[in-house]
mmCIF file as gemmi writes it, N, C-alpha and C atoms, coordinates in Angstrom:
data_model
loop_
_atom_site.group_PDB
_atom_site.id
_atom_site.type_symbol
_atom_site.label_atom_id
_atom_site.label_alt_id
_atom_site.label_comp_id
_atom_site.label_asym_id
_atom_site.label_entity_id
_atom_site.label_seq_id
_atom_site.pdbx_PDB_ins_code
_atom_site.Cartn_x
_atom_site.Cartn_y
_atom_site.Cartn_z
_atom_site.occupancy
_atom_site.B_iso_or_equiv
_atom_site.pdbx_formal_charge
_atom_site.auth_seq_id
_atom_site.auth_asym_id
_atom_site.pdbx_PDB_model_num
ATOM 1 N N . UNK Axp A 1 ? 21.315 85.907 90.503 1 0 ? 1 A 1
ATOM 2 C CA . UNK Axp A 1 ? 20.283 86.943 90.729 1 0 ? 1 A 1
ATOM 3 C C . UNK Axp A 1 ? 19.124 85.757 90.236 1 0 ? 1 A 1
ATOM 4 N N . UNK Axp A 2 ? 18.026 86.221 91.325 1 0 ? 2 A 1
ATOM 5 C CA . UNK Axp A 2 ? 16.913 85.378 90.64 1 0 ? 2 A 1
ATOM 6 C C . UNK Axp A 2 ? 15.924 85.889 89.895 1 0 ? 2 A 1
ATOM 7 N N . UNK Axp A 3 ? 15.792 87.297 90.049 1 0 ? 3 A 1
ATOM 8 C CA . UNK Axp A 3 ? 14.785 87.826 89.334 1 0 ? 3 A 1
ATOM 9 C C . UNK Axp A 3 ? 15.514 87.621 87.595 1 0 ? 3 A 1
ATOM 10 N N . UNK Axp A 4 ? 16.383 87.819 87.43 1 0 ? 4 A 1
ATOM 11 C CA . UNK Axp A 4 ? 16.907 87.339 85.954 1 0 ? 4 A 1
ATOM 12 C C . UNK Axp A 4 ? 16.68 86.058 85.442 1 0 ? 4 A 1
ATOM 13 N N . UNK Axp A 5 ? 16.869 84.966 86.343 1 0 ? 5 A 1
ATOM 14 C CA . UNK Axp A 5 ? 16.504 83.545 86.511 1 0 ? 5 A 1
ATOM 15 C C . UNK Axp A 5 ? 15.074 83.474 85.735 1 0 ? 5 A 1
ATOM 16 N N . UNK Axp A 6 ? 14.296 84.315 86.562 1 0 ? 6 A 1
ATOM 17 C CA . UNK Axp A 6 ? 12.645 84.035 86.598 1 0 ? 6 A 1
ATOM 18 C C . UNK Axp A 6 ? 12.19 84.851 85.13 1 0 ? 6 A 1
ATOM 19 N N . UNK Axp A 7 ? 13.056 85.815 85.369 1 0 ? 7 A 1
ATOM 20 C CA . UNK Axp A 7 ? 12.535 86.751 83.767 1 0 ? 7 A 1
ATOM 21 C C . UNK Axp A 7 ? 12.768 86.132 82.724 1 0 ? 7 A 1
ATOM 22 N N . UNK Axp A 8 ? 14.182 85.191 82.393 1 0 ? 8 A 1
ATOM 23 C CA . UNK Axp A 8 ? 14.524 84.505 81.389 1 0 ? 8 A 1
ATOM 24 C C . UNK Axp A 8 ? 13.801 83.486 80.937 1 0 ? 8 A 1
ATOM 25 N N . UNK Axp A 9 ? 13.184 83.007 81.942 1 0 ? 9 A 1
ATOM 26 C CA . UNK Axp A 9 ? 12.239 81.28 81.805 1 0 ? 9 A 1
ATOM 27 C C . UNK Axp A 9 ? 10.67 82.136 81.472 1 0 ? 9 A 1
ATOM 28 N N . UNK Axp A 10 ? 10.452 83.013 82.336 1 0 ? 10 A 1
ATOM 29 C CA . UNK Axp A 10 ? 9.108 83.241 81.818 1 0 ? 10 A 1
ATOM 30 C C . UNK Axp A 10 ? 9.274 84.021 80.276 1 0 ? 10 A 1
ATOM 31 N N . UNK Axp A 11 ? 10.007 84.617 79.683 1 0 ? 11 A 1
ATOM 32 C CA . UNK Axp A 11 ? 9.955 85.327 78.65 1 0 ? 11 A 1
ATOM 33 C C . UNK Axp A 11 ? 10.385 84.131 77.523 1 0 ? 11 A 1
ATOM 34 N N . UNK Axp A 12 ? 11.085 83.159 77.881 1 0 ? 12 A 1
ATOM 35 C CA . UNK Axp A 12 ? 11.268 82.31 76.954 1 0 ? 12 A 1
ATOM 36 C C . UNK Axp A 12 ? 10.215 81.774 76.523 1 0 ? 12 A 1
ATOM 37 N N . UNK Axp A 13 ? 9.625 81.249 77.807 1 0 ? 13 A 1
ATOM 38 C CA . UNK Axp A 13 ? 7.863 80.498 77.631 1 0 ? 13 A 1
ATOM 39 C C . UNK Axp A 13 ? 6.958 81.488 76.696 1 0 ? 13 A 1
ATOM 40 N N . UNK Axp A 14 ? 6.987 82.535 77.26 1 0 ? 14 A 1
ATOM 41 C CA . UNK Axp A 14 ? 6.03 83.719 76.265 1 0 ? 14 A 1
ATOM 42 C C . UNK Axp A 14 ? 6.322 83.699 74.906 1 0 ? 14 A 1
ATOM 43 N N . UNK Axp A 15 ? 8.126 83.87 74.89 1 0 ? 15 A 1
ATOM 44 C CA . UNK Axp A 15 ? 8.26 83.926 73.111 1 0 ? 15 A 1
ATOM 45 C C . UNK Axp A 15 ? 7.741 82.227 72.3 1 0 ? 15 A 1
ATOM 46 N N . UNK Axp A 16 ? 7.52 81.495 72.601 1 0 ? 16 A 1
ATOM 47 C CA . UNK Axp A 16 ? 6.777 80.558 72.218 1 0 ? 16 A 1
ATOM 48 C C . UNK Axp A 16 ? 5.591 80.661 71.689 1 0 ? 16 A 1
ATOM 49 N N . UNK Axp A 17 ? 4.907 81.132 72.22 1 0 ? 17 A 1
ATOM 50 C CA . UNK Axp A 17 ? 3.685 81.686 72.129 1 0 ? 17 A 1
ATOM 51 C C . UNK Axp A 17 ? 3.539 82.262 70.628 1 0 ? 17 A 1
ATOM 52 N N . UNK Axp A 18 ? 2.553 81.23 69.646 1 0 ? 18 A 1
ATOM 53 C CA . UNK Axp A 18 ? 2.387 81.985 68.115 1 0 ? 18 A 1
ATOM 54 C C . UNK Axp A 18 ? 2.159 83.318 68.384 1 0 ? 18 A 1
ATOM 55 N N . UNK Axp A 19 ? 2.266 84.514 67.263 1 0 ? 19 A 1
ATOM 56 C CA . UNK Axp A 19 ? 1.927 85.484 66.926 1 0 ? 19 A 1
ATOM 57 C C . UNK Axp A 19 ? 2.058 86.634 68.343 1 0 ? 19 A 1
ATOM 58 N N . UNK Axp A 20 ? 2.731 86.297 69.184 1 0 ? 20 A 1
ATOM 59 C CA . UNK Axp A 20 ? 3.141 87.548 69.641 1 0 ? 20 A 1
ATOM 60 C C . UNK Axp A 20 ? 4.486 88.434 69.348 1 0 ? 20 A 1
ATOM 61 N N . UNK Axp A 21 ? 4.326 89.378 69.794 1 0 ? 21 A 1
ATOM 62 C CA . UNK Axp A 21 ? 5.819 89.935 69.958 1 0 ? 21 A 1
ATOM 63 C C . UNK Axp A 21 ? 6.814 89.358 70.746 1 0 ? 21 A 1
ATOM 64 N N . UNK Axp A 22 ? 7.915 89.388 70.238 1 0 ? 22 A 1
ATOM 65 C CA . UNK Axp A 22 ? 8.693 88.677 71.028 1 0 ? 22 A 1
ATOM 66 C C . UNK Axp A 22 ? 9.494 89.924 71.873 1 0 ? 22 A 1
ATOM 67 N N . UNK Axp A 23 ? 9.778 89.527 73.037 1 0 ? 23 A 1
ATOM 68 C CA . UNK Axp A 23 ? 10.945 90.29 74.075 1 0 ? 23 A 1
ATOM 69 C C . UNK Axp A 23 ? 11.701 89.885 74.206 1 0 ? 23 A 1
ATOM 70 N N . UNK Axp A 24 ? 12.672 90.804 74.729 1 0 ? 24 A 1
ATOM 71 C CA . UNK Axp A 24 ? 14.115 90.23 75.193 1 0 ? 24 A 1
ATOM 72 C C . UNK Axp A 24 ? 14.17 89.56 76.396 1 0 ? 24 A 1
ATOM 73 N N . UNK Axp A 25 ? 14.831 88.105 76.673 1 0 ? 25 A 1
ATOM 74 C CA . UNK Axp A 25 ? 14.53 87.088 77.759 1 0 ? 25 A 1
ATOM 75 C C . UNK Axp A 25 ? 16.087 87.815 78.37 1 0 ? 25 A 1
ATOM 76 N N . UNK Axp A 26 ? 16.875 88.602 78.342 1 0 ? 26 A 1
ATOM 77 C CA . UNK Axp A 26 ? 17.923 89.414 78.795 1 0 ? 26 A 1
ATOM 78 C C . UNK Axp A 26 ? 17.595 90.564 79.913 1 0 ? 26 A 1
ATOM 79 N N . UNK Axp A 27 ? 17.124 90.343 80.849 1 0 ? 27 A 1
ATOM 80 C CA . UNK Axp A 27 ? 16.585 91.295 81.534 1 0 ? 27 A 1
ATOM 81 C C . UNK Axp A 27 ? 17.149 92.456 81.84 1 0 ? 27 A 1
ATOM 82 N N . UNK Axp A 28 ? 18.71 92.716 81.839 1 0 ? 28 A 1
ATOM 83 C CA . UNK Axp A 28 ? 19.74 93.789 81.875 1 0 ? 28 A 1
ATOM 84 C C . UNK Axp A 28 ? 19.494 94.415 80.348 1 0 ? 28 A 1
ATOM 85 N N . UNK Axp A 29 ? 19.519 93.927 79.699 1 0 ? 29 A 1
ATOM 86 C CA . UNK Axp A 29 ? 19.202 94.545 78.375 1 0 ? 29 A 1
ATOM 87 C C . UNK Axp A 29 ? 18.03 94.868 78.144 1 0 ? 29 A 1
ATOM 88 N N . UNK Axp A 30 ? 16.762 94.206 78.394 1 0 ? 30 A 1
ATOM 89 C CA . UNK Axp A 30 ? 15.443 94.848 78.458 1 0 ? 30 A 1
ATOM 90 C C . UNK Axp A 30 ? 15.08 96.159 79.094 1 0 ? 30 A 1
ATOM 91 N N . UNK Axp A 31 ? 15.973 96 80.249 1 0 ? 31 A 1
ATOM 92 C CA . UNK Axp A 31 ? 15.596 97.401 81.267 1 0 ? 31 A 1
ATOM 93 C C . UNK Axp A 31 ? 16.576 98.587 80.674 1 0 ? 31 A 1
ATOM 94 N N . UNK Axp A 32 ? 17.802 98.126 80.177 1 0 ? 32 A 1
ATOM 95 C CA . UNK Axp A 32 ? 18.512 99.419 79.413 1 0 ? 32 A 1
ATOM 96 C C . UNK Axp A 32 ? 17.64 99.975 78.369 1 0 ? 32 A 1
ATOM 97 N N . UNK Axp A 33 ? 17.283 98.942 77.564 1 0 ? 33 A 1
ATOM 98 C CA . UNK Axp A 33 ? 16.381 99.541 76.56 1 0 ? 33 A 1
ATOM 99 C C . UNK Axp A 33 ? 15.061 100.408 76.311 1 0 ? 33 A 1
ATOM 100 N N . UNK Axp A 34 ? 14.717 99.822 77.757 1 0 ? 34 A 1
ATOM 101 C CA . UNK Axp A 34 ? 12.952 100.823 78.137 1 0 ? 34 A 1
ATOM 102 C C . UNK Axp A 34 ? 14.045 101.993 78.851 1 0 ? 34 A 1
ATOM 103 N N . UNK Axp A 35 ? 14.675 101.883 79.423 1 0 ? 35 A 1
ATOM 104 C CA . UNK Axp A 35 ? 15.411 102.982 80.326 1 0 ? 35 A 1
ATOM 105 C C . UNK Axp A 35 ? 15.85 104.184 79.209 1 0 ? 35 A 1
ATOM 106 N N . UNK Axp A 36 ? 16.523 103.618 77.95 1 0 ? 36 A 1
ATOM 107 C CA . UNK Axp A 36 ? 16.913 104.806 77.045 1 0 ? 36 A 1
ATOM 108 C C . UNK Axp A 36 ? 15.667 105.07 76.128 1 0 ? 36 A 1
ATOM 109 N N . UNK Axp A 37 ? 14.721 104.186 75.89 1 0 ? 37 A 1
ATOM 110 C CA . UNK Axp A 37 ? 13.385 104.696 75.364 1 0 ? 37 A 1
ATOM 111 C C . UNK Axp A 37 ? 12.812 105.739 75.947 1 0 ? 37 A 1
ATOM 112 N N . UNK Axp A 38 ? 12.831 105.495 77.154 1 0 ? 38 A 1
ATOM 113 C CA . UNK Axp A 38 ? 11.992 106.873 77.945 1 0 ? 38 A 1
ATOM 114 C C . UNK Axp A 38 ? 13.014 108.128 78.052 1 0 ? 38 A 1
ATOM 115 N N . UNK Axp A 39 ? 14.241 108.202 77.906 1 0 ? 39 A 1
ATOM 116 C CA . UNK Axp A 39 ? 14.969 109.157 77.89 1 0 ? 39 A 1
ATOM 117 C C . UNK Axp A 39 ? 14.625 109.971 76.941 1 0 ? 39 A 1
ATOM 118 N N . UNK Axp A 40 ? 14.917 109.072 75.647 1 0 ? 40 A 1
ATOM 119 C CA . UNK Axp A 40 ? 14.012 109.804 74.543 1 0 ? 40 A 1
ATOM 120 C C . UNK Axp A 40 ? 13.022 110.4 74.367 1 0 ? 40 A 1
ATOM 121 N N . UNK Axp A 41 ? 11.803 109.978 75.128 1 0 ? 41 A 1
ATOM 122 C CA . UNK Axp A 41 ? 10.473 110.605 75.412 1 0 ? 41 A 1
ATOM 123 C C . UNK Axp A 41 ? 10.633 111.544 76.359 1 0 ? 41 A 1
ATOM 124 N N . UNK Axp A 42 ? 11.539 111.845 76.974 1 0 ? 42 A 1
ATOM 125 C CA . UNK Axp A 42 ? 11.875 113.061 77.793 1 0 ? 42 A 1
ATOM 126 C C . UNK Axp A 42 ? 12.693 113.983 77.3 1 0 ? 42 A 1
ATOM 127 N N . UNK Axp A 43 ? 13.405 113.805 76.063 1 0 ? 43 A 1
ATOM 128 C CA . UNK Axp A 43 ? 14.529 114.8 75.426 1 0 ? 43 A 1
ATOM 129 C C . UNK Axp A 43 ? 12.968 115.283 74.3 1 0 ? 43 A 1
ATOM 130 N N . UNK Axp A 44 ? 12.385 114.535 73.835 1 0 ? 44 A 1
ATOM 131 C CA . UNK Axp A 44 ? 11.254 114.918 73.077 1 0 ? 44 A 1
ATOM 132 C C . UNK Axp A 44 ? 10.151 116.057 73.461 1 0 ? 44 A 1
ATOM 133 N N . UNK Axp A 45 ? 9.899 115.898 74.714 1 0 ? 45 A 1
ATOM 134 C CA . UNK Axp A 45 ? 9.016 116.823 75.16 1 0 ? 45 A 1
ATOM 135 C C . UNK Axp A 45 ? 9.888 117.714 75.426 1 0 ? 45 A 1
ATOM 136 N N . UNK Axp A 46 ? 11.067 118.079 76.15 1 0 ? 46 A 1
ATOM 137 C CA . UNK Axp A 46 ? 11.706 119.096 76.398 1 0 ? 46 A 1
ATOM 138 C C . UNK Axp A 46 ? 11.993 120.115 74.935 1 0 ? 46 A 1
ATOM 139 N N . UNK Axp A 47 ? 12.259 119.054 74.241 1 0 ? 47 A 1
ATOM 140 C CA . UNK Axp A 47 ? 12.396 120.224 72.501 1 0 ? 47 A 1
ATOM 141 C C . UNK Axp A 47 ? 11.088 120.721 72.311 1 0 ? 47 A 1
ATOM 142 N N . UNK Axp A 48 ? 9.62 119.705 72.306 1 0 ? 48 A 1
ATOM 143 C CA . UNK Axp A 48 ? 8.545 120.667 71.832 1 0 ? 48 A 1
ATOM 144 C C . UNK Axp A 48 ? 8.571 121.781 73.037 1 0 ? 48 A 1
ATOM 145 N N . UNK Axp A 49 ? 8.844 121.545 73.973 1 0 ? 49 A 1
ATOM 146 C CA . UNK Axp A 49 ? 8.527 122.993 74.641 1 0 ? 49 A 1
ATOM 147 C C . UNK Axp A 49 ? 9.461 124.056 74.274 1 0 ? 49 A 1
ATOM 148 N N . UNK Axp A 50 ? 10.706 123.812 74.072 1 0 ? 50 A 1
ATOM 149 C CA . UNK Axp A 50 ? 11.827 124.478 73.589 1 0 ? 50 A 1
ATOM 150 C C . UNK Axp A 50 ? 11.1 125.711 72.632 1 0 ? 50 A 1
ATOM 151 N N . UNK Axp A 51 ? 10.608 124.481 71.53 1 0 ? 51 A 1
ATOM 152 C CA . UNK Axp A 51 ? 10.182 125.281 69.962 1 0 ? 51 A 1
ATOM 153 C C . UNK Axp A 51 ? 8.921 125.784 70.104 1 0 ? 51 A 1
ATOM 154 N N . UNK Axp A 52 ? 7.948 125.485 71.155 1 0 ? 52 A 1
ATOM 155 C CA . UNK Axp A 52 ? 6.71 125.88 71.225 1 0 ? 52 A 1
ATOM 156 C C . UNK Axp A 52 ? 6.72 127.637 72.171 1 0 ? 52 A 1
ATOM 157 N N . UNK Axp A 53 ? 7.912 127.348 72.888 1 0 ? 53 A 1
ATOM 158 C CA . UNK Axp A 53 ? 7.721 128.576 73.866 1 0 ? 53 A 1
ATOM 159 C C . UNK Axp A 53 ? 9.146 129.034 73.968 1 0 ? 53 A 1
ATOM 160 N N . UNK Axp A 54 ? 9.248 130.142 72.885 1 0 ? 54 A 1
ATOM 161 C CA . UNK Axp A 54 ? 10.492 130.932 73.053 1 0 ? 54 A 1
ATOM 162 C C . UNK Axp A 54 ? 11.167 131.42 74.48 1 0 ? 54 A 1
ATOM 163 N N . UNK Axp A 55 ? 10.285 131.582 75.582 1 0 ? 55 A 1
ATOM 164 C CA . UNK Axp A 55 ? 10.647 131.806 77.026 1 0 ? 55 A 1
ATOM 165 C C . UNK Axp A 55 ? 11.378 130.63 77.642 1 0 ? 55 A 1
ATOM 166 N N . UNK Axp A 56 ? 11.281 129.137 76.877 1 0 ? 56 A 1
ATOM 167 C CA . UNK Axp A 56 ? 12.382 128.36 77.375 1 0 ? 56 A 1
ATOM 168 C C . UNK Axp A 56 ? 13.344 128.102 76.805 1 0 ? 56 A 1
ATOM 169 N N . UNK Axp A 57 ? 13.849 129.262 75.683 1 0 ? 57 A 1
ATOM 170 C CA . UNK Axp A 57 ? 15.005 129.332 75.179 1 0 ? 57 A 1
ATOM 171 C C . UNK Axp A 57 ? 15.754 129.829 76.195 1 0 ? 57 A 1
ATOM 172 N N . UNK Axp A 58 ? 16.689 129.178 77.303 1 0 ? 58 A 1
ATOM 173 C CA . UNK Axp A 58 ? 17.037 130.15 78.435 1 0 ? 58 A 1
ATOM 174 C C . UNK Axp A 58 ? 18.663 130.11 77.909 1 0 ? 58 A 1
ATOM 175 N N . UNK Axp A 59 ? 19.249 129.658 77.224 1 0 ? 59 A 1
ATOM 176 C CA . UNK Axp A 59 ? 20.766 129.927 77.141 1 0 ? 59 A 1
ATOM 177 C C . UNK Axp A 59 ? 21.229 130.717 75.67 1 0 ? 59 A 1
ATOM 178 N N . UNK Axp A 60 ? 22.15 130.853 75.682 1 0 ? 60 A 1
ATOM 179 C CA . UNK Axp A 60 ? 22.694 131.376 74.38 1 0 ? 60 A 1
ATOM 180 C C . UNK Axp A 60 ? 22.829 130.521 73.265 1 0 ? 60 A 1
ATOM 181 N N . UNK Axp A 61 ? 23.202 129.076 73.554 1 0 ? 61 A 1
ATOM 182 C CA . UNK Axp A 61 ? 23.273 127.944 72.945 1 0 ? 61 A 1
ATOM 183 C C . UNK Axp A 61 ? 21.753 127.526 72.204 1 0 ? 61 A 1
ATOM 184 N N . UNK Axp A 62 ? 20.612 127.393 73.328 1 0 ? 62 A 1
ATOM 185 C CA . UNK Axp A 62 ? 19.14 127.158 72.886 1 0 ? 62 A 1
ATOM 186 C C . UNK Axp A 62 ? 19.043 128.583 71.948 1 0 ? 62 A 1
ATOM 187 N N . UNK Axp A 63 ? 19.177 129.672 72.315 1 0 ? 63 A 1
ATOM 188 C CA . UNK Axp A 63 ? 18.736 130.741 71.298 1 0 ? 63 A 1
ATOM 189 C C . UNK Axp A 63 ? 19.268 130.49 70.042 1 0 ? 63 A 1
ATOM 190 N N . UNK Axp A 64 ? 20.59 130.244 69.797 1 0 ? 64 A 1
ATOM 191 C CA . UNK Axp A 64 ? 21.263 130.062 68.388 1 0 ? 64 A 1
ATOM 192 C C . UNK Axp A 64 ? 20.551 128.716 67.761 1 0 ? 64 A 1
ATOM 193 N N . UNK Axp A 65 ? 20.551 127.9 68.24 1 0 ? 65 A 1
ATOM 194 C CA . UNK Axp A 65 ? 20.094 126.443 68.106 1 0 ? 65 A 1
ATOM 195 C C . UNK Axp A 65 ? 18.616 126.794 67.43 1 0 ? 65 A 1
ATOM 196 N N . UNK Axp A 66 ? 17.543 127.431 68.141 1 0 ? 66 A 1
ATOM 197 C CA . UNK Axp A 66 ? 16.314 127.42 68.082 1 0 ? 66 A 1
ATOM 198 C C . UNK Axp A 66 ? 15.879 129.036 67.49 1 0 ? 66 A 1
ATOM 199 N N . UNK Axp A 67 ? 16.807 129.7 66.965 1 0 ? 67 A 1
ATOM 200 C CA . UNK Axp A 67 ? 16.678 131.162 66.994 1 0 ? 67 A 1
ATOM 201 C C . UNK Axp A 67 ? 15.942 132.036 67.82 1 0 ? 67 A 1
ATOM 202 N N . UNK Axp A 68 ? 15.738 133.291 67.555 1 0 ? 68 A 1
ATOM 203 C CA . UNK Axp A 68 ? 15.453 134.216 68.927 1 0 ? 68 A 1
ATOM 204 C C . UNK Axp A 68 ? 13.744 134.052 68.729 1 0 ? 68 A 1
């Protein structure tokens, strides 16, 4: 896959620059980690809404976990 090859070459070059935050040159791992980060952001937003608004506690499990 050309995208993977180009990504690896570019990021390996980038990582040689002093004082930069190193990035993962493995494109598959990088994308997977970013997707997981995004998933946790969405979970945090939903949890905030549930804690803030009791009407968002729509199931018995949510009512039990977060109280009535």
